[in-house]
Structures are given as C-alpha cells and as structure tokens.
C-alpha positions in Angstrom: 20.7 -36.5 -18.1 18.0 -34.1 -19.3 18.3 -30.6 -17.9 15.0 -28.7 -17.5 15.7 -24.9 -17.0 12.1 -24.3 -15.8 12.4 -26.9 -13.0 15.8 -25.5 -12.1 14.5 -22.0 -11.8 11.6 -23.1 -9.7 13.9 -25.0 -7.3 16.2 -22.0 -7.2 13.2 -19.7 -6.3 12.1 -22.2 -3.7 15.5 -22.3 -2.1 15.7 -18.5 -2.1 12.3 -18.3 -0.4 13.4 -20.8 2.2 16.5 -18.8 2.9 14.5 -15.6 3.2 12.0 -17.3 5.6 14.8 -18.6 7.8 16.5 -15.2 8.0 13.3 -13.6 8.9 12.7 -16.1 11.7 16.2 -15.4 13.0 15.6 -11.7 13.0 12.3 -12.1 14.9 14.1 -14.1 17.6 16.8 -11.5 17.7 14.4 -8.7 18.5 12.6 -10.7 21.1 9.4 -11.9 19.4 8.2 -15.0 21.3 8.9 -18.2 19.4 5.3 -19.3 19.4 4.3 -16.2 17.5 7.1 -16.1 14.9 5.4 -18.4 12.4 2.1 -16.6 12.7 3.8 -13.2 12.2 5.6 -14.5 9.1 2.4 -16.0 7.5 0.5 -12.8 8.3 3.2 -10.7 6.7 3.4 -12.9 3.6 -0.4 -12.9 3.1 -0.7 -9.2 4.1 1.9 -8.2 1.5 -0.8 -8.9 -1.2 -3.5 -6.9 0.5 -3.8 -3.1 0.0 -6.5 -1.3 2.1 -8.0 1.6 0.0 -7.9 4.9 1.8 -8.9 7.5 -0.7 -8.9 8.5 -4.4 -6.7 11.4 -5.5 -7.7 13.2 -8.7 -5.0 13.5 -11.4 -4.8 16.0 -14.2 -2.7 13.7 -16.4 -2.1 9.9 -16.1 1.1 8.4 -17.2 0.9 6.4 -20.5 2.5 2.9 -20.7 6.3 3.2 -20.7 9.5 2.0 -19.0 11.0 4.2 -16.3 14.4 3.9 -14.6 15.2 5.2 -11.0 18.1 4.5 -8.8 19.4 1.9 -11.3 16.1 -0.1 -11.4 13.8 -0.4 -14.5 10.1 -0.6 -14.1 7.3 -1.0 -16.7 4.5 1.5 -16.0 1.1 0.5 -17.5 -1.3 3.0 -18.8 -4.4 3.9 -16.8 -7.5 5.6 -18.2 -9.1 6.8 -15.0 -7.7 10.2 -13.9 -7.2 9.3 -10.3 -4.7 7.6 -8.0 -5.9 5.1 -5.4 -4.1 5.7 -2.2 -3.8 2.5 -0.1 -2.1 1.0 2.9 -0.3 -2.3 2.4 -1.0 -4.7 5.3 2.2 -6.7 5.1 4.5 -3.7 4.4 3.0 -1.1 6.7 0.3 -2.3 9.1 2.1 -5.4 10.5 5.5 -3.8 10.8 4.0 -0.8 12.6 2.1 -3.0 15.0 5.2 -5.0 15.7 7.2 -1.8 16.3 4.6 -0.6 18.9 4.8 -4.1 20.5 8.6 -3.8 20.8 8.3 -0.3 22.3 5.8 -1.5 24.9 7.9 -4.6 25.7 11.4 -2.9 25.9 10.5 0.7 27.0 13.1 2.1 24.6 10.9 5.1 23.9 13.6 7.8 24.0 16.2 6.0 21.9 13.7 4.7 19.4 12.2 8.2 19.0 15.5 9.8 18.3 16.6 7.1 15.9 13.2 7.1 14.1 13.3 10.9 13.8 16.8 10.8 12.2 15.8 8.1 9.7 12.6 9.9 8.9 14.3 13.2 8.1 17.0 11.6 6.0 14.5 9.4 4.1 12.3 12.4 3.4 15.3 14.3 2.0 16.4 11.3 -0.2 12.9 10.2 -1.5 12.1 11.3 -5.0 8.7 11.3 -6.8 8.8 9.1 -10.0 6.1 9.7 -12.6 3.8 6.8 -13.0 5.4 4.9 -10.1 5.2 6.8 -6.8 7.7 7.9 -4.2 11.0 6.0 -4.5 14.4 6.0 -2.9 17.5 3.7 -3.1 16.5 0.3 -1.7 19.4 -0.3 0.7 19.7 3.3 2.1 17.0 3.0 4.8 18.2 -0.2 6.4 21.9 0.9 6.4 20.9 4.2 7.9 18.7 2.5 10.5 21.5 0.1 11.4 24.2 2.8 11.8 22.0 5.2 13.8 20.6 2.4 16.1 24.2 1.3 16.9 25.2 4.9 17.8 22.0 5.6 19.8 21.2 2.2 21.5 24.5 0.2 21.6 23.7 -3.4 22.6 20.0 -2.7 22.2 20.6 -1.8 18.6 18.7 -4.6 16.9 15.3 -3.7 18.5 15.8 0.0 17.8 17.0 -0.8 14.3 13.8 -2.6 13.5 11.6 0.2 14.9 13.4 3.1 13.2 13.9 1.1 10.0 10.2 0.5 9.7 8.6 3.6 11.3 11.3 6.0 10.2 11.1 5.0 6.5 7.3 4.8 6.6 7.0 8.3 8.0 9.9 9.9 6.0 9.6 8.3 2.6 5.8 7.6 2.5 3.7 9.7 4.8 5.6 13.0 4.6 5.5 12.8 0.8 1.8 12.1 0.4 1.2 15.6 -0.9 3.4 14.8 -4.0 1.1 11.9 -5.1 -1.3 14.3 -6.8 1.2 15.1 -9.6 2.6 11.6 -10.2 -0.1 10.1 -12.5 0.3 6.7 -11.0 -2.8 4.4 -10.8 -2.0 3.2 -7.3 0.1 4.6 -4.4 0.6 2.0 -1.7 2.0 3.1 1.6 4.5 0.4 2.7 5.0 -1.1 -0.8 3.4 -4.3 -2.2 4.7 -7.8 -2.9 6.2 -10.7 -1.0 8.4 -9.5 1.9 8.7 -6.1 0.3 8.9 -2.4 1.2 9.0 -1.3 4.8 9.0 -4.8 6.2 12.2 -5.7 4.4 13.8 -2.5 5.6 13.3 -3.6 9.2 14.7 -7.1 8.6 17.8 -5.8 6.9 18.3 -3.1 9.5 18.3 -5.7 12.3 20.8 -7.9 10.5 23.2 -5.0 9.8 22.9 -3.6 13.3 23.9 -7.0 14.7 27.0 -6.9 12.5 27.9 -3.3 13.4 27.2 -3.6 17.2 
C-alpha cells in the first residue's frame, strides 16, 4: 500500500483541529455559554483571529533586519521591514471577542469582586514576566498565564473557578502582558504589534480556554 506523507499530515492536522474545536465547545459549555451560541462564537473567533484592526502607527528609529530569534525556548523568523514604523493593531479573535465574552460572563454571573481580584493578580504577574523581544513584540512563556489563572481562580472562586479562570486568563493577560507594555513597543523595531496575538485559536483566546480546563482539574 502506497504511503503518502502529505495526505497523512493533512489528516493529522484535520484531526488536531477537530480535537481543538471539540475542546473549545466543551469549555464554552463549562463556563455557561448557551448552546445555541457556541458554534457562532467559535466561528467568529476562528475568522476573527485573522483580522487585525489598525489602531496607530508608532515611529521607530531602527527596524530589525531579517533574522531568527529565540525566546522562552521558541524560535521565530523575523522578516526585514523597510518602513521605520510599527503598526499597532488589535486582534479580533484574540482580544476583542474574548473581552466581550468576559464582560458577558461578568454580567451573567455577577462575580465582579472575585473576577476583579483574580484579574488583577494575573495582570501584575504577567506584567512582571513579559519581556520585549526585538523584531517580535512583547512575549512571555506560553503556558504561564493559563496556569496562573487556573490556580488563582481556584483559590479565589472555588466551585465558580472555571468562569473566573476564563475572565482572568483573558483580561488579566491582555492587560498585564499587552496593554501595560505598550510603551515598550517603540523600541522593538517590529513591523506589527498585535494586541491579543494573531493566528488560529491563538494568543489571549487560548489562554482563557486552557485556564478553564486546568481550573476544572484543580477545583
């Protein structure tokens, strides 16, 4: 029987995506999103992850030339950019939709005090751990925010931990790692700085999903 590695990789990628989608659906049900809205929220997040809303252009003295950079164990290829400016943008799937969902959960559950405390703690720790990376932007270890959010939400909210975990995992990371570090973007030489990240199920959105899963295990 002929083995086609390309077909195998495509099937493997498809299966991985299906597992991701199923996990996300489970998480949405766990935090109380009505079943009739789950599919729409997932599609909006998927499509929104490819959309960056331009906010402003930040002048740069020096732009990073094409090279490979390594941070927190990950290697990234940074492409050269001739224009001496960084485009600051907000990612729809990684920032806007998770923020809207967090506000919806707050209004629905009324967990304002617990969510505020957990979000503040995650924001402070994320701010301390985030590091500027030349040519890339603001970076921090991928699994630190969701683990922090899960542990803090369990301590603060007990049985209500999954909802608080999603809120502080998204808003806490968004505020601490991205928003509070905006002043550092002017020295990074990166062509684009996207608040919330960019890419399929990436950035802030993924932090919230993992935080809910971990908090369910810890609680």
